[in-house]
Wavefront OBJ file of the C-alpha trace (Angstrom):
o trace
v 19.260 -15.074 -1.299
v 20.960 -16.137 1.916
v 20.110 -12.896 3.742
v 19.075 -13.024 7.397
v 15.480 -12.459 8.550
v 14.625 -9.367 10.534
v 15.032 -9.132 14.325
v 12.544 -11.050 16.460
v 11.322 -7.914 18.224
v 9.509 -6.994 14.970
v 10.070 -3.268 15.575
v 10.995 -3.025 11.895
v 7.298 -3.367 11.023
v 6.769 0.178 12.264
v 9.100 1.323 9.501
v 6.259 0.479 7.143
v 4.291 3.395 8.548
v 7.094 5.807 7.658
v 7.349 4.330 4.176
v 3.596 4.696 3.871
v 3.703 8.419 4.622
v 6.415 8.873 2.003
v 4.338 6.928 -0.513
v 1.176 8.920 0.169
v 2.824 12.323 -0.014
v 4.721 11.251 -3.125
v 1.514 10.069 -4.771
v -0.423 13.256 -4.118
v 2.515 15.372 -5.229
v 2.837 13.311 -8.403
v -0.798 13.421 -9.485
v -1.228 16.963 -8.208
v 1.412 18.251 -10.596
v -0.180 16.816 -13.736
v -2.119 19.988 -14.515
v -1.694 19.740 -18.278
v -2.932 16.157 -18.338
v -5.844 17.069 -16.099
v -6.915 19.814 -18.427
v -7.423 17.266 -21.194
v -8.798 14.462 -19.038
v -12.360 15.837 -19.031
v -15.259 14.605 -16.943
v -16.113 15.137 -13.317
v -15.191 13.244 -10.209
v -16.838 9.917 -9.313
v -19.330 9.766 -6.489
v -17.913 9.091 -3.021
v -19.319 5.641 -2.275
v -16.501 3.791 -0.495
v -13.914 4.492 2.174
v -10.928 2.625 3.583
v -10.720 1.478 7.183
v -7.968 0.145 9.445
v -9.624 -2.800 11.224
v -8.268 -4.378 14.380
v -7.653 -7.649 12.526
v -7.159 -8.703 8.912
v -7.443 -11.878 6.859
v -9.865 -13.564 9.192
v -7.867 -12.813 12.306
v -4.473 -13.889 10.940
v -3.096 -10.387 11.563
v -3.701 -7.948 14.420
v -3.217 -4.185 14.343
v -0.170 -2.847 16.177
v -0.199 0.740 14.897
v -2.703 2.951 13.110
v -0.783 5.858 11.581
v -3.724 7.353 9.681
v -4.187 10.436 11.865
v -0.519 11.368 11.630
v -0.476 10.758 7.866
v -3.504 12.995 7.376
v -1.825 15.737 9.406
v 1.248 15.465 7.208
v -0.909 15.656 4.077
v -2.666 18.777 5.317
v 0.646 20.373 6.248
v 1.878 19.731 2.705
v -1.292 21.270 1.265
v -2.712 18.050 -0.217
v -6.268 16.784 -0.097
v -7.610 18.116 -3.398
v -6.042 18.222 -6.845
v -6.796 17.800 -10.554
v -7.082 14.018 -10.227
v -8.470 13.661 -6.713
v -10.536 15.449 -4.093
v -11.555 14.957 -0.450
v -8.671 12.546 0.034
v -7.960 10.904 3.398
v -5.060 8.603 4.245
v -5.018 5.212 5.921
v -1.921 3.545 7.343
v -1.929 0.337 9.315
v 0.868 -1.917 10.539
v -0.044 -5.464 11.550
v 1.635 -8.408 13.284
v 0.715 -12.035 12.855
v -1.343 -13.635 15.596
v 0.127 -15.945 18.222
v 0.242 -18.882 15.798
v 2.843 -17.105 13.654
v 3.678 -13.793 15.311
v 6.769 -13.199 13.193
v 4.622 -12.276 10.188
v 3.704 -8.707 9.375
v 1.534 -6.722 6.977
v 1.539 -3.048 6.105
v -1.526 -1.345 4.593
v -0.949 2.046 2.951
v -3.715 3.807 1.099
v -6.050 6.704 0.531
v -9.702 7.209 -0.206
v -11.838 9.975 -1.633
v -12.879 10.764 -5.197
v -10.192 9.574 -7.597
v -10.541 10.627 -11.225
v -7.714 8.347 -12.349
v -7.446 5.291 -10.064
v -4.527 3.802 -12.023
v -2.424 6.931 -11.477
v -3.245 6.824 -7.772
v -2.399 3.120 -7.554
v 0.869 3.440 -9.450
v 1.781 6.619 -7.595
v 1.580 4.808 -4.257
v 3.939 2.074 -5.411
v 6.239 4.662 -6.957
v 6.346 6.469 -3.627
v 7.510 3.298 -1.923
v 10.213 2.848 -4.570
v 11.696 6.214 -3.628
v 12.038 5.405 0.065
v 15.528 5.035 1.507
v 16.831 1.474 1.416
v 14.178 0.272 -1.049
v 15.086 -1.203 -4.441
v 13.028 -3.058 -7.048
v 14.893 -5.810 -8.922
v 12.169 -6.513 -11.515
v 9.400 -4.508 -13.239
v 5.926 -4.729 -11.691
v 3.299 -7.082 -13.106
v -0.353 -6.320 -13.776
v -2.491 -9.087 -12.272
v -6.253 -9.493 -12.073
v -6.871 -12.067 -9.340
v -9.881 -14.331 -9.600
v -13.004 -12.522 -8.429
v -11.507 -9.024 -8.680
v -13.154 -6.085 -10.453
v -9.842 -4.202 -10.727
v -6.336 -4.896 -11.998
v -3.538 -4.923 -9.435
v 0.033 -3.819 -9.803
v 2.255 -6.347 -8.025
v 5.980 -6.276 -7.470
v 8.793 -7.347 -5.171
v 10.774 -4.764 -3.232
v 14.089 -5.295 -1.465
v 14.387 -3.468 1.861
v 17.951 -2.996 3.095
v 19.170 -1.621 6.414
v 21.830 -2.466 9.023
v 20.070 -5.768 9.770
v 20.380 -6.970 6.174
v 18.163 -7.213 3.105
v 14.597 -8.516 3.100
v 12.348 -9.472 0.203
v 8.957 -7.735 0.458
v 6.094 -8.710 -1.892
v 3.699 -5.824 -2.622
v 0.384 -5.533 -4.483
v -1.671 -2.370 -5.066
v -5.142 -1.590 -6.369
v -6.998 1.539 -7.451
v -10.705 2.205 -7.990
v -12.915 5.304 -8.142
v -12.789 5.813 -4.383
v -9.850 3.864 -2.980
v -6.202 3.158 -3.748
v -3.821 1.206 -1.548
v -0.945 -1.216 -1.435
v -0.374 -4.141 0.891
v 3.157 -5.235 1.779
v 3.607 -8.708 3.236
v 6.493 -9.349 5.619
v 7.330 -12.882 6.746
v 10.519 -14.729 7.723
v 10.037 -17.004 4.707
v 9.504 -14.235 2.161
v 12.259 -12.099 3.698
v 14.850 -14.701 2.653
v 13.216 -15.577 -0.664
v 14.745 -14.964 -4.074
v 12.659 -12.132 -5.612
v 12.276 -14.182 -8.782
v 10.675 -17.026 -6.812
v 7.880 -14.968 -5.236
v 4.396 -16.090 -6.332
v 2.845 -12.712 -7.123
v -0.435 -14.311 -8.155
v -0.823 -15.633 -4.610
v 0.109 -12.201 -3.221
v -2.546 -10.595 -5.444
v -5.162 -13.041 -4.160
v -4.291 -12.209 -0.548
v -4.403 -8.497 -1.352
v -7.876 -8.938 -2.824
v -8.990 -10.455 0.496
v -7.502 -7.504 2.387
v -9.317 -5.103 0.043
v -12.624 -6.818 0.797
v -12.034 -6.314 4.531
v -10.855 -2.689 4.504
v -12.980 -1.179 1.686
v -16.392 -0.354 3.174
v -19.468 1.484 1.855
v -19.915 5.040 3.147
v -22.852 5.407 5.483
l 1 2 3 4 5 6 7 8 9 10 11 12 13 14 15 16 17 18 19 20 21 22 23 24 25 26 27 28 29 30 31 32 33 34 35 36 37 38 39 40 41 42 43 44 45 46 47 48 49 50 51 52 53 54 55 56 57 58 59 60 61 62 63 64 65 66 67 68 69 70 71 72 73 74 75 76 77 78 79 80 81 82 83 84 85 86 87 88 89 90 91 92 93 94 95 96 97 98 99 100 101 102 103 104 105 106 107 108 109 110 111 112 113 114 115 116 117 118 119 120 121 122 123 124 125 126 127 128 129 130 131 132 133 134 135 136 137 138 139 140 141 142 143 144 145 146 147 148 149 150 151 152 153 154 155 156 157 158 159 160 161 162 163 164 165 166 167 168 169 170 171 172 173 174 175 176 177 178 179 180 181 182 183 184 185 186 187 188 189 190 191 192 193 194 195 196 197 198 199 200 201 202 203 204 205 206 207 208 209 210 211 212 213 214 215 216 217 218 219 220 221 222
C-alpha cells in the first residue's frame, strides 16, 4: 500500500482500548434492541462456565500487557444500562492492549471482549466486529470471512480493517469468536501488517493466532 508505519512510541496502541469500548457498547446496544427476535428465539440461557481474563502476557510471552481497560469499560457499560438483555445476561467486559516483547517491541495486540451467558454467540461475535467498523477512522475494504482454524470448536469471523489518522493508514487484521460464555476479537498490529495490502493478509494464519489467544484468555469459572 505504500503507507507509513505508526510512530515508534507505540502510543497508538492505546487507541485500541477506546475502539474496544465503542465495540462493546455497540454490541450490547445492538443485541439488546432485538426484542422481537428474542421473543421467538426460545430457550433459556447457557450455564456460566467460562470467563475471559486479561493476562500479563500472551502467546507464550510474545506480548506483554501495557493497559487493562476492563474496569473502565465495565463502568461505561453500567452507565449505559447494559449488563443484561434478551440475548445476554451477567455480562462483563475485558479490554487489554499489549506490546511485543523486547525481541520485537514494535508489535501490538488488542483484545476486546465480553463474558457472561450469551444466548446467541454469533450475534455477540458479529456485534463486536460491527462495533469496531463504526469507529472513527476505521474502514473495511472487503467482507469478513468465516474461518474454522484447525483445532477450534467455534467458527471465527475474520477481516481486515484500515485505520486512518493523521499519521497515515494502517492495515489491521482482526479475528473474532463467540461461544456460550465468551465473545471477543483480537486485532494484530505490526509494522509489517500495517503496510500490507489488505488483499494479501493471510487470514487463516490470523485465525490460528486468535485461537491461541482464546486458549490463554478463556478460563473455567472457579
